[in-house]
PDB file of N, CA, C, O and CB in Angstrom:
ATOM      1  N   UNK A   1      11.716 -49.922 -49.974  1.00  0.00           N
ATOM      2  CA  UNK A   1      12.718 -49.730 -48.548  1.00  0.00           C
ATOM      3  C   UNK A   1      11.533 -50.043 -47.408  1.00  0.00           C
ATOM      4  O   UNK A   1      10.508 -49.468 -47.042  1.00  0.00           O
ATOM      5  CB  UNK A   1      13.540 -47.802 -48.304  1.00  0.00           C
ATOM      6  N   UNK A   2      12.116 -51.055 -47.114  1.00  0.00           N
ATOM      7  CA  UNK A   2      10.928 -51.041 -45.631  1.00  0.00           C
ATOM      8  C   UNK A   2      11.480 -50.012 -44.657  1.00  0.00           C
ATOM      9  O   UNK A   2      12.658 -50.160 -44.331  1.00  0.00           O
ATOM     10  CB  UNK A   2      10.836 -52.741 -44.599  1.00  0.00           C
ATOM     11  N   UNK A   3      10.843 -49.056 -44.177  1.00  0.00           N
ATOM     12  CA  UNK A   3      10.538 -48.567 -42.558  1.00  0.00           C
ATOM     13  C   UNK A   3       9.418 -48.462 -41.276  1.00  0.00           C
ATOM     14  O   UNK A   3       8.215 -48.201 -41.252  1.00  0.00           O
ATOM     15  CB  UNK A   3      10.704 -47.517 -42.631  1.00  0.00           C
ATOM     16  N   UNK A   4      10.284 -48.752 -40.365  1.00  0.00           N
ATOM     17  CA  UNK A   4       9.982 -48.269 -39.025  1.00  0.00           C
ATOM     18  C   UNK A   4       9.978 -47.398 -38.792  1.00  0.00           C
ATOM     19  O   UNK A   4      10.820 -46.563 -39.123  1.00  0.00           O
ATOM     20  CB  UNK A   4      10.426 -48.503 -38.238  1.00  0.00           C
ATOM     21  N   UNK A   5       8.643 -47.163 -37.853  1.00  0.00           N
ATOM     22  CA  UNK A   5       8.836 -45.634 -37.173  1.00  0.00           C
ATOM     23  C   UNK A   5       8.720 -45.289 -35.654  1.00  0.00           C
ATOM     24  O   UNK A   5       7.813 -44.458 -35.684  1.00  0.00           O
ATOM     25  CB  UNK A   5       7.793 -44.734 -37.750  1.00  0.00           C
ATOM     26  N   UNK A   6       8.965 -45.376 -34.773  1.00  0.00           N
ATOM     27  CA  UNK A   6       9.014 -45.364 -33.729  1.00  0.00           C
ATOM     28  C   UNK A   6       8.415 -44.309 -32.985  1.00  0.00           C
ATOM     29  O   UNK A   6       8.804 -43.149 -33.121  1.00  0.00           O
ATOM     30  CB  UNK A   6      10.002 -45.541 -33.573  1.00  0.00           C
ATOM     31  N   UNK A   7       7.285 -44.700 -32.031  1.00  0.00           N
ATOM     32  CA  UNK A   7       6.690 -43.241 -31.294  1.00  0.00           C
ATOM     33  C   UNK A   7       7.786 -42.223 -30.341  1.00  0.00           C
ATOM     34  O   UNK A   7       8.606 -42.874 -29.693  1.00  0.00           O
ATOM     35  CB  UNK A   7       5.387 -43.763 -30.107  1.00  0.00           C
ATOM     36  N   UNK A   8       7.853 -41.014 -30.230  1.00  0.00           N
ATOM     37  CA  UNK A   8       8.418 -40.700 -29.796  1.00  0.00           C
ATOM     38  C   UNK A   8       8.516 -40.340 -27.572  1.00  0.00           C
ATOM     39  O   UNK A   8       9.354 -39.853 -26.814  1.00  0.00           O
ATOM     40  CB  UNK A   8       8.370 -40.008 -30.853  1.00  0.00           C
ATOM     41  N   UNK A   9       7.536 -40.770 -27.467  1.00  0.00           N
ATOM     42  CA  UNK A   9       6.470 -40.765 -26.128  1.00  0.00           C
ATOM     43  C   UNK A   9       6.767 -41.426 -25.575  1.00  0.00           C
ATOM     44  O   UNK A   9       7.516 -41.345 -24.600  1.00  0.00           O
ATOM     45  CB  UNK A   9       5.186 -40.981 -26.076  1.00  0.00           C
ATOM     46  N   UNK A  10       5.695 -43.293 -26.551  1.00  0.00           N
ATOM     47  CA  UNK A  10       5.858 -44.201 -25.773  1.00  0.00           C
ATOM     48  C   UNK A  10       6.178 -45.381 -26.257  1.00  0.00           C
ATOM     49  O   UNK A  10       5.537 -46.425 -26.134  1.00  0.00           O
ATOM     50  CB  UNK A  10       4.986 -44.269 -25.128  1.00  0.00           C
ATOM     51  N   UNK A  11       7.585 -45.142 -27.038  1.00  0.00           N
ATOM     52  CA  UNK A  11       7.900 -46.423 -27.550  1.00  0.00           C
ATOM     53  C   UNK A  11       7.320 -47.032 -28.995  1.00  0.00           C
ATOM     54  O   UNK A  11       8.246 -47.138 -29.799  1.00  0.00           O
ATOM     55  CB  UNK A  11       7.497 -47.259 -26.515  1.00  0.00           C
ATOM     56  N   UNK A  12       6.403 -47.336 -29.381  1.00  0.00           N
ATOM     57  CA  UNK A  12       5.271 -48.043 -29.397  1.00  0.00           C
ATOM     58  C   UNK A  12       6.508 -47.720 -31.503  1.00  0.00           C
ATOM     59  O   UNK A  12       6.897 -46.686 -32.047  1.00  0.00           O
ATOM     60  CB  UNK A  12       3.088 -47.217 -28.563  1.00  0.00           C
ATOM     61  N   UNK A  13       6.635 -49.270 -31.921  1.00  0.00           N
ATOM     62  CA  UNK A  13       7.467 -49.568 -33.566  1.00  0.00           C
ATOM     63  C   UNK A  13       6.487 -49.428 -33.916  1.00  0.00           C
ATOM     64  O   UNK A  13       5.618 -49.226 -33.069  1.00  0.00           O
ATOM     65  CB  UNK A  13       8.275 -50.923 -34.209  1.00  0.00           C
ATOM     66  N   UNK A  14       6.152 -49.459 -35.212  1.00  0.00           N
ATOM     67  CA  UNK A  14       5.165 -50.387 -36.809  1.00  0.00           C
ATOM     68  C   UNK A  14       6.119 -50.349 -37.914  1.00  0.00           C
ATOM     69  O   UNK A  14       6.988 -49.481 -38.005  1.00  0.00           O
ATOM     70  CB  UNK A  14       3.454 -49.411 -37.612  1.00  0.00           C
ATOM     71  N   UNK A  15       5.990 -51.083 -38.566  1.00  0.00           N
ATOM     72  CA  UNK A  15       6.777 -51.350 -39.373  1.00  0.00           C
ATOM     73  C   UNK A  15       6.127 -52.017 -40.577  1.00  0.00           C
ATOM     74  O   UNK A  15       5.426 -53.029 -40.540  1.00  0.00           O
ATOM     75  CB  UNK A  15       7.702 -52.000 -38.773  1.00  0.00           C
ATOM     76  N   UNK A  16       6.583 -51.040 -42.047  1.00  0.00           N
ATOM     77  CA  UNK A  16       5.227 -50.589 -43.255  1.00  0.00           C
ATOM     78  C   UNK A  16       6.574 -50.790 -44.084  1.00  0.00           C
ATOM     79  O   UNK A  16       7.712 -50.347 -43.923  1.00  0.00           O
ATOM     80  CB  UNK A  16       4.088 -48.621 -43.296  1.00  0.00           C
ATOM     81  N   UNK A  17       5.959 -51.691 -45.102  1.00  0.00           N
ATOM     82  CA  UNK A  17       6.363 -51.631 -46.350  1.00  0.00           C
ATOM     83  C   UNK A  17       6.922 -50.404 -47.408  1.00  0.00           C
ATOM     84  O   UNK A  17       7.411 -50.580 -48.524  1.00  0.00           O
ATOM     85  CB  UNK A  17       5.435 -52.104 -46.756  1.00  0.00           C
ATOM     86  N   UNK A  18       6.744 -49.396 -46.859  1.00  0.00           N
ATOM     87  CA  UNK A  18       7.346 -48.369 -47.215  1.00  0.00           C
ATOM     88  C   UNK A  18       7.080 -46.773 -46.867  1.00  0.00           C
ATOM     89  O   UNK A  18       6.250 -46.436 -46.022  1.00  0.00           O
ATOM     90  CB  UNK A  18       7.293 -48.582 -48.324  1.00  0.00           C
ATOM     91  N   UNK A  19       7.900 -45.805 -47.637  1.00  0.00           N
ATOM     92  CA  UNK A  19       7.625 -44.918 -46.720  1.00  0.00           C
ATOM     93  C   UNK A  19       6.122 -44.260 -46.743  1.00  0.00           C
ATOM     94  O   UNK A  19       6.111 -43.537 -45.747  1.00  0.00           O
ATOM     95  CB  UNK A  19       8.645 -43.963 -46.858  1.00  0.00           C
ATOM     96  N   UNK A  20       5.511 -44.211 -47.055  1.00  0.00           N
ATOM     97  CA  UNK A  20       4.416 -43.640 -47.946  1.00  0.00           C
ATOM     98  C   UNK A  20       3.235 -43.814 -46.993  1.00  0.00           C
ATOM     99  O   UNK A  20       2.387 -43.014 -46.598  1.00  0.00           O
ATOM    100  CB  UNK A  20       4.206 -44.443 -49.472  1.00  0.00           C
ATOM    101  N   UNK A  21       3.537 -45.675 -46.638  1.00  0.00           N
ATOM    102  CA  UNK A  21       2.618 -46.276 -45.607  1.00  0.00           C
ATOM    103  C   UNK A  21       2.864 -45.341 -44.549  1.00  0.00           C
ATOM    104  O   UNK A  21       2.181 -44.330 -44.385  1.00  0.00           O
ATOM    105  CB  UNK A  21       2.896 -47.838 -45.178  1.00  0.00           C
ATOM    106  N   UNK A  22       3.893 -45.691 -43.787  1.00  0.00           N
ATOM    107  CA  UNK A  22       4.341 -45.397 -42.899  1.00  0.00           C
ATOM    108  C   UNK A  22       4.175 -43.864 -42.785  1.00  0.00           C
ATOM    109  O   UNK A  22       3.717 -43.468 -41.713  1.00  0.00           O
ATOM    110  CB  UNK A  22       5.458 -45.943 -42.886  1.00  0.00           C
ATOM    111  N   UNK A  23       4.529 -42.779 -43.889  1.00  0.00           N
ATOM    112  CA  UNK A  23       3.751 -41.282 -43.406  1.00  0.00           C
ATOM    113  C   UNK A  23       2.449 -41.238 -43.360  1.00  0.00           C
ATOM    114  O   UNK A  23       1.796 -40.497 -42.626  1.00  0.00           O
ATOM    115  CB  UNK A  23       3.985 -40.109 -44.273  1.00  0.00           C
ATOM    116  N   UNK A  24       2.080 -41.920 -44.033  1.00  0.00           N
ATOM    117  CA  UNK A  24       0.321 -41.707 -43.788  1.00  0.00           C
ATOM    118  C   UNK A  24      -0.054 -42.031 -42.597  1.00  0.00           C
ATOM    119  O   UNK A  24      -0.682 -41.255 -41.876  1.00  0.00           O
ATOM    120  CB  UNK A  24      -0.670 -42.577 -44.671  1.00  0.00           C
ATOM    121  N   UNK A  25       0.304 -43.275 -42.238  1.00  0.00           N
ATOM    122  CA  UNK A  25       0.043 -44.146 -40.176  1.00  0.00           C
ATOM    123  C   UNK A  25       0.282 -43.161 -39.483  1.00  0.00           C
ATOM    124  O   UNK A  25      -0.664 -42.857 -38.756  1.00  0.00           O
ATOM    125  CB  UNK A  25       1.302 -45.566 -39.351  1.00  0.00           C
ATOM    126  N   UNK A  26       1.417 -42.341 -39.379  1.00  0.00           N
ATOM    127  CA  UNK A  26       1.309 -41.423 -38.420  1.00  0.00           C
ATOM    128  C   UNK A  26       0.686 -40.074 -39.007  1.00  0.00           C
ATOM    129  O   UNK A  26       0.188 -39.468 -38.058  1.00  0.00           O
ATOM    130  CB  UNK A  26       2.652 -41.246 -37.808  1.00  0.00           C
ATOM    131  N   UNK A  27       0.547 -39.495 -39.981  1.00  0.00           N
ATOM    132  CA  UNK A  27      -0.430 -38.483 -40.072  1.00  0.00           C
ATOM    133  C   UNK A  27      -1.328 -39.333 -39.298  1.00  0.00           C
ATOM    134  O   UNK A  27      -1.230 -39.704 -38.129  1.00  0.00           O
ATOM    135  CB  UNK A  27      -0.911 -37.937 -41.555  1.00  0.00           C
ATOM    136  N   UNK A  28      -2.516 -39.647 -40.464  1.00  0.00           N
ATOM    137  CA  UNK A  28      -3.373 -39.784 -39.139  1.00  0.00           C
ATOM    138  C   UNK A  28      -4.248 -41.083 -38.329  1.00  0.00           C
ATOM    139  O   UNK A  28      -5.388 -41.282 -37.909  1.00  0.00           O
ATOM    140  CB  UNK A  28      -4.325 -38.887 -39.402  1.00  0.00           C
ATOM    141  N   UNK A  29      -2.961 -41.789 -38.405  1.00  0.00           N
ATOM    142  CA  UNK A  29      -3.257 -42.555 -36.374  1.00  0.00           C
ATOM    143  C   UNK A  29      -2.586 -41.818 -35.479  1.00  0.00           C
ATOM    144  O   UNK A  29      -3.039 -41.387 -34.418  1.00  0.00           O
ATOM    145  CB  UNK A  29      -2.516 -44.335 -35.876  1.00  0.00           C
ATOM    146  N   UNK A  30      -1.522 -41.676 -35.901  1.00  0.00           N
ATOM    147  CA  UNK A  30      -0.455 -41.350 -34.642  1.00  0.00           C
ATOM    148  C   UNK A  30      -0.290 -40.160 -34.246  1.00  0.00           C
ATOM    149  O   UNK A  30       0.487 -39.856 -33.341  1.00  0.00           O
ATOM    150  CB  UNK A  30       0.860 -41.683 -34.850  1.00  0.00           C
ATOM    151  N   UNK A  31      -1.481 -38.815 -35.307  1.00  0.00           N
ATOM    152  CA  UNK A  31      -1.363 -37.836 -34.089  1.00  0.00           C
ATOM    153  C   UNK A  31       0.098 -36.664 -35.105  1.00  0.00           C
ATOM    154  O   UNK A  31       0.590 -35.609 -34.705  1.00  0.00           O
ATOM    155  CB  UNK A  31      -0.676 -39.021 -32.095  1.00  0.00           C
ATOM    156  N   UNK A  32       0.322 -37.234 -36.099  1.00  0.00           N
ATOM    157  CA  UNK A  32       1.319 -36.314 -36.346  1.00  0.00           C
ATOM    158  C   UNK A  32       2.663 -37.429 -36.722  1.00  0.00           C
ATOM    159  O   UNK A  32       2.945 -38.480 -36.147  1.00  0.00           O
ATOM    160  CB  UNK A  32       1.520 -35.214 -34.914  1.00  0.00           C
ATOM    161  N   UNK A  33       3.200 -36.912 -37.642  1.00  0.00           N
ATOM    162  CA  UNK A  33       4.723 -37.322 -37.986  1.00  0.00           C
ATOM    163  C   UNK A  33       5.936 -36.423 -37.556  1.00  0.00           C
ATOM    164  O   UNK A  33       7.076 -36.814 -37.810  1.00  0.00           O
ATOM    165  CB  UNK A  33       4.855 -37.418 -39.501  1.00  0.00           C
ATOM    166  N   UNK A  34       5.654 -34.843 -36.704  1.00  0.00           N
ATOM    167  CA  UNK A  34       6.396 -35.060 -35.864  1.00  0.00           C
ATOM    168  C   UNK A  34       6.356 -35.720 -34.293  1.00  0.00           C
ATOM    169  O   UNK A  34       7.325 -35.466 -33.577  1.00  0.00           O
ATOM    170  CB  UNK A  34       6.715 -34.127 -35.945  1.00  0.00           C
ATOM    171  N   UNK A  35       5.343 -36.496 -33.782  1.00  0.00           N
ATOM    172  CA  UNK A  35       5.561 -37.796 -33.082  1.00  0.00           C
ATOM    173  C   UNK A  35       5.928 -38.741 -32.982  1.00  0.00           C
ATOM    174  O   UNK A  35       5.879 -39.452 -31.978  1.00  0.00           O
ATOM    175  CB  UNK A  35       5.176 -38.160 -32.897  1.00  0.00           C
ATOM    176  N   UNK A  36       6.385 -38.976 -34.002  1.00  0.00           N
ATOM    177  CA  UNK A  36       7.635 -40.094 -34.375  1.00  0.00           C
ATOM    178  C   UNK A  36       8.648 -40.160 -35.072  1.00  0.00           C
ATOM    179  O   UNK A  36       8.746 -39.386 -36.025  1.00  0.00           O
ATOM    180  CB  UNK A  36       7.357 -40.982 -34.823  1.00  0.00           C
ATOM    181  N   UNK A  37       9.838 -41.243 -34.749  1.00  0.00           N
ATOM    182  CA  UNK A  37      11.048 -41.425 -35.815  1.00  0.00           C
ATOM    183  C   UNK A  37      11.408 -42.121 -36.636  1.00  0.00           C
ATOM    184  O   UNK A  37      11.021 -43.289 -36.643  1.00  0.00           O
ATOM    185  CB  UNK A  37      11.886 -41.507 -35.524  1.00  0.00           C
ATOM    186  N   UNK A  38      12.084 -41.739 -37.395  1.00  0.00           N
ATOM    187  CA  UNK A  38      11.458 -42.836 -39.263  1.00  0.00           C
ATOM    188  C   UNK A  38      12.721 -43.414 -39.503  1.00  0.00           C
ATOM    189  O   UNK A  38      13.714 -42.689 -39.437  1.00  0.00           O
ATOM    190  CB  UNK A  38      10.894 -41.684 -41.213  1.00  0.00           C
ATOM    191  N   UNK A  39      12.850 -44.819 -39.818  1.00  0.00           N
ATOM    192  CA  UNK A  39      14.326 -45.123 -39.571  1.00  0.00           C
ATOM    193  C   UNK A  39      14.274 -46.707 -41.430  1.00  0.00           C
ATOM    194  O   UNK A  39      13.373 -47.474 -41.769  1.00  0.00           O
ATOM    195  CB  UNK A  39      14.634 -46.031 -37.054  1.00  0.00           C
ATOM    196  N   UNK A  40      15.538 -46.489 -41.977  1.00  0.00           N
ATOM    197  CA  UNK A  40      15.222 -47.341 -42.641  1.00  0.00           C
ATOM    198  C   UNK A  40      15.330 -48.386 -42.696  1.00  0.00           C
ATOM    199  O   UNK A  40      16.436 -48.280 -43.225  1.00  0.00           O
ATOM    200  CB  UNK A  40      15.362 -47.209 -43.236  1.00  0.00           C
ATOM    201  N   UNK A  41      15.063 -50.483 -42.573  1.00  0.00           N
ATOM    202  CA  UNK A  41      15.331 -50.600 -41.924  1.00  0.00           C
ATOM    203  C   UNK A  41      15.779 -51.582 -43.170  1.00  0.00           C
ATOM    204  O   UNK A  41      15.427 -51.199 -44.286  1.00  0.00           O
ATOM    205  CB  UNK A  41      14.784 -50.499 -40.759  1.00  0.00           C
ATOM    206  N   UNK A  42      16.569 -52.888 -43.077  1.00  0.00           N
ATOM    207  CA  UNK A  42      16.695 -53.714 -44.497  1.00  0.00           C
ATOM    208  C   UNK A  42      15.145 -54.623 -44.162  1.00  0.00           C
ATOM    209  O   UNK A  42      14.287 -54.576 -43.281  1.00  0.00           O
ATOM    210  CB  UNK A  42      18.518 -54.950 -44.671  1.00  0.00           C
ATOM    211  N   UNK A  43      15.306 -55.188 -45.031  1.00  0.00           N
ATOM    212  CA  UNK A  43      13.952 -56.402 -45.529  1.00  0.00           C
ATOM    213  C   UNK A  43      14.047 -57.453 -44.909  1.00  0.00           C
ATOM    214  O   UNK A  43      13.044 -58.120 -44.656  1.00  0.00           O
ATOM    215  CB  UNK A  43      13.874 -56.985 -47.044  1.00  0.00           C
ATOM    216  N   UNK A  44      16.018 -58.047 -44.305  1.00  0.00           N
ATOM    217  CA  UNK A  44      16.046 -58.970 -43.591  1.00  0.00           C
ATOM    218  C   UNK A  44      15.739 -58.561 -42.254  1.00  0.00           C
ATOM    219  O   UNK A  44      15.002 -59.404 -41.741  1.00  0.00           O
ATOM    220  CB  UNK A  44      17.117 -59.564 -43.749  1.00  0.00           C
ATOM    221  N   UNK A  45      15.948 -57.802 -41.633  1.00  0.00           N
ATOM    222  CA  UNK A  45      15.967 -57.309 -40.744  1.00  0.00           C
ATOM    223  C   UNK A  45      14.219 -58.049 -39.718  1.00  0.00           C
ATOM    224  O   UNK A  45      13.130 -57.801 -40.235  1.00  0.00           O
ATOM    225  CB  UNK A  45      16.244 -55.713 -41.289  1.00  0.00           C
ATOM    226  N   UNK A  46      14.263 -58.814 -38.464  1.00  0.00           N
ATOM    227  CA  UNK A  46      13.670 -59.633 -38.304  1.00  0.00           C
ATOM    228  C   UNK A  46      12.743 -58.117 -37.070  1.00  0.00           C
ATOM    229  O   UNK A  46      13.467 -57.135 -36.906  1.00  0.00           O
ATOM    230  CB  UNK A  46      14.565 -61.258 -37.914  1.00  0.00           C
ATOM    231  N   UNK A  47      11.457 -58.060 -36.423  1.00  0.00           N
ATOM    232  CA  UNK A  47      11.411 -57.545 -35.763  1.00  0.00           C
ATOM    233  C   UNK A  47      11.256 -58.122 -34.476  1.00  0.00           C
ATOM    234  O   UNK A  47      10.602 -59.152 -34.318  1.00  0.00           O
ATOM    235  CB  UNK A  47      10.861 -56.916 -36.147  1.00  0.00           C
ATOM    236  N   UNK A  48      11.983 -57.345 -33.272  1.00  0.00           N
ATOM    237  CA  UNK A  48      11.773 -57.646 -31.667  1.00  0.00           C
ATOM    238  C   UNK A  48      10.113 -58.308 -31.209  1.00  0.00           C
ATOM    239  O   UNK A  48       9.126 -57.603 -30.999  1.00  0.00           O
ATOM    240  CB  UNK A  48      12.011 -55.963 -30.794  1.00  0.00           C
ATOM    241  N   UNK A  49      10.149 -59.461 -31.153  1.00  0.00           N
ATOM    242  CA  UNK A  49       8.922 -59.273 -30.193  1.00  0.00           C
ATOM    243  C   UNK A  49       8.959 -59.411 -28.584  1.00  0.00           C
ATOM    244  O   UNK A  49       9.645 -60.197 -27.931  1.00  0.00           O
ATOM    245  CB  UNK A  49       7.951 -60.263 -30.613  1.00  0.00           C
ATOM    246  N   UNK A  50       7.640 -58.016 -27.907  1.00  0.00           N
ATOM    247  CA  UNK A  50       8.212 -58.216 -26.725  1.00  0.00           C
ATOM    248  C   UNK A  50       7.564 -59.500 -25.869  1.00  0.00           C
ATOM    249  O   UNK A  50       7.974 -60.011 -24.827  1.00  0.00           O
ATOM    250  CB  UNK A  50       8.103 -56.904 -26.012  1.00  0.00           C
ATOM    251  N   UNK A  51       6.732 -59.737 -26.457  1.00  0.00           N
ATOM    252  CA  UNK A  51       6.088 -60.564 -25.325  1.00  0.00           C
ATOM    253  C   UNK A  51       4.253 -60.254 -24.917  1.00  0.00           C
ATOM    254  O   UNK A  51       3.266 -60.966 -24.731  1.00  0.00           O
ATOM    255  CB  UNK A  51       7.116 -60.144 -23.902  1.00  0.00           C
ATOM    256  N   UNK A  52       4.549 -58.790 -24.926  1.00  0.00           N
ATOM    257  CA  UNK A  52       3.413 -58.321 -24.409  1.00  0.00           C
ATOM    258  C   UNK A  52       1.913 -59.038 -24.761  1.00  0.00           C
ATOM    259  O   UNK A  52       1.604 -59.037 -25.953  1.00  0.00           O
ATOM    260  CB  UNK A  52       3.459 -56.981 -24.811  1.00  0.00           C
ATOM    261  N   UNK A  53       1.093 -59.567 -23.930  1.00  0.00           N
ATOM    262  CA  UNK A  53      -0.361 -59.343 -24.679  1.00  0.00           C
ATOM    263  C   UNK A  53      -1.018 -58.251 -25.178  1.00  0.00           C
ATOM    264  O   UNK A  53      -1.325 -57.310 -24.445  1.00  0.00           O
ATOM    265  CB  UNK A  53      -1.242 -59.671 -23.994  1.00  0.00           C
ATOM    266  N   UNK A  54      -1.289 -58.280 -26.467  1.00  0.00           N
ATOM    267  CA  UNK A  54      -1.988 -57.125 -26.287  1.00  0.00           C
ATOM    268  C   UNK A  54      -3.593 -57.278 -26.904  1.00  0.00           C
ATOM    269  O   UNK A  54      -3.769 -57.468 -28.108  1.00  0.00           O
ATOM    270  CB  UNK A  54      -1.118 -55.967 -26.993  1.00  0.00           C
ATOM    271  N   UNK A  55      -4.465 -57.197 -26.165  1.00  0.00           N
ATOM    272  CA  UNK A  55      -5.911 -56.993 -26.768  1.00  0.00           C
ATOM    273  C   UNK A  55      -6.676 -56.454 -27.581  1.00  0.00           C
ATOM    274  O   UNK A  55      -6.999 -55.549 -26.811  1.00  0.00           O
ATOM    275  CB  UNK A  55      -6.411 -56.752 -26.308  1.00  0.00           C
ATOM    276  N   UNK A  56      -7.316 -56.206 -28.597  1.00  0.00           N
ATOM    277  CA  UNK A  56      -8.031 -56.132 -29.998  1.00  0.00           C
ATOM    278  C   UNK A  56      -8.921 -56.324 -29.928  1.00  0.00           C
ATOM    279  O   UNK A  56      -9.279 -57.499 -30.005  1.00  0.00           O
ATOM    280  CB  UNK A  56      -7.803 -56.742 -30.949  1.00  0.00           C
ATOM    281  N   UNK A  57     -10.341 -54.750 -29.637  1.00  0.00           N
ATOM    282  CA  UNK A  57     -11.478 -55.568 -29.672  1.00  0.00           C
ATOM    283  C   UNK A  57     -11.770 -55.469 -31.378  1.00  0.00           C
ATOM    284  O   UNK A  57     -11.005 -54.882 -32.143  1.00  0.00           O
ATOM    285  CB  UNK A  57     -12.782 -54.961 -28.563  1.00  0.00           C
ATOM    286  N   UNK A  58     -13.131 -56.216 -31.838  1.00  0.00           N
ATOM    287  CA  UNK A  58     -13.889 -56.996 -33.619  1.00  0.00           C
ATOM    288  C   UNK A  58     -14.608 -56.230 -33.018  1.00  0.00           C
ATOM    289  O   UNK A  58     -14.704 -55.757 -31.885  1.00  0.00           O
ATOM    290  CB  UNK A  58     -14.453 -58.863 -34.292  1.00  0.00           C
ATOM    291  N   UNK A  59     -15.112 -56.183 -33.984  1.00  0.00           N
ATOM    292  CA  UNK A  59     -16.447 -55.331 -34.828  1.00  0.00           C
ATOM    293  C   UNK A  59     -17.219 -55.975 -35.462  1.00  0.00           C
ATOM    294  O   UNK A  59     -17.110 -56.002 -36.688  1.00  0.00           O
ATOM    295  CB  UNK A  59     -16.157 -54.384 -35.850  1.00  0.00           C
ATOM    296  N   UNK A  60     -18.083 -56.582 -34.895  1.00  0.00           N
ATOM    297  CA  UNK A  60     -18.954 -57.331 -35.905  1.00  0.00           C
ATOM    298  C   UNK A  60     -19.131 -56.253 -36.672  1.00  0.00           C
ATOM    299  O   UNK A  60     -18.918 -55.182 -36.104  1.00  0.00           O
ATOM    300  CB  UNK A  60     -20.322 -58.055 -35.439  1.00  0.00           C
ATOM    301  N   UNK A  61     -19.564 -56.200 -38.162  1.00  0.00           N
ATOM    302  CA  UNK A  61     -19.104 -55.612 -39.212  1.00  0.00           C
ATOM    303  C   UNK A  61     -20.972 -56.286 -40.031  1.00  0.00           C
ATOM    304  O   UNK A  61     -21.795 -55.421 -40.331  1.00  0.00           O
ATOM    305  CB  UNK A  61     -17.139 -56.277 -39.826  1.00  0.00           C
ATOM    306  N   UNK A  62     -21.254 -57.523 -40.215  1.00  0.00           N
ATOM    307  CA  UNK A  62     -22.481 -57.313 -40.465  1.00  0.00           C
ATOM    308  C   UNK A  62     -23.798 -57.509 -39.826  1.00  0.00           C
ATOM    309  O   UNK A  62     -23.531 -58.630 -39.394  1.00  0.00           O
ATOM    310  CB  UNK A  62     -22.515 -57.737 -41.254  1.00  0.00           C
ATOM    311  N   UNK A  63     -25.009 -57.308 -39.423  1.00  0.00           N
ATOM    312  CA  UNK A  63     -25.545 -57.395 -38.910  1.00  0.00           C
ATOM    313  C   UNK A  63     -26.549 -58.945 -38.846  1.00  0.00           C
ATOM    314  O   UNK A  63     -26.268 -59.715 -39.764  1.00  0.00           O
ATOM    315  CB  UNK A  63     -25.766 -56.326 -39.087  1.00  0.00           C
ATOM    316  N   UNK A  64     -27.118 -59.202 -38.346  1.00  0.00           N
ATOM    317  CA  UNK A  64     -28.259 -60.714 -38.384  1.00  0.00           C
ATOM    318  C   UNK A  64     -29.120 -60.775 -38.670  1.00  0.00           C
ATOM    319  O   UNK A  64     -29.713 -61.852 -38.620  1.00  0.00           O
ATOM    320  CB  UNK A  64     -28.692 -61.370 -37.531  1.00  0.00           C
TER     321      UNK A  64
END
């Protein structure tokens, strides 16, 4: 069962293949499950794309 979580303050949405992964993300990365709304979604639902560009820093994991 796929799960989508939505942050209650900023509206960020993250989709997961199962509820365990969503709960773990909310607890560790998202500040706690009480800050997220959990929604069960169908496997065929397509996520909405906002068109916003998000820059994600990438760190090199090997030394030269």
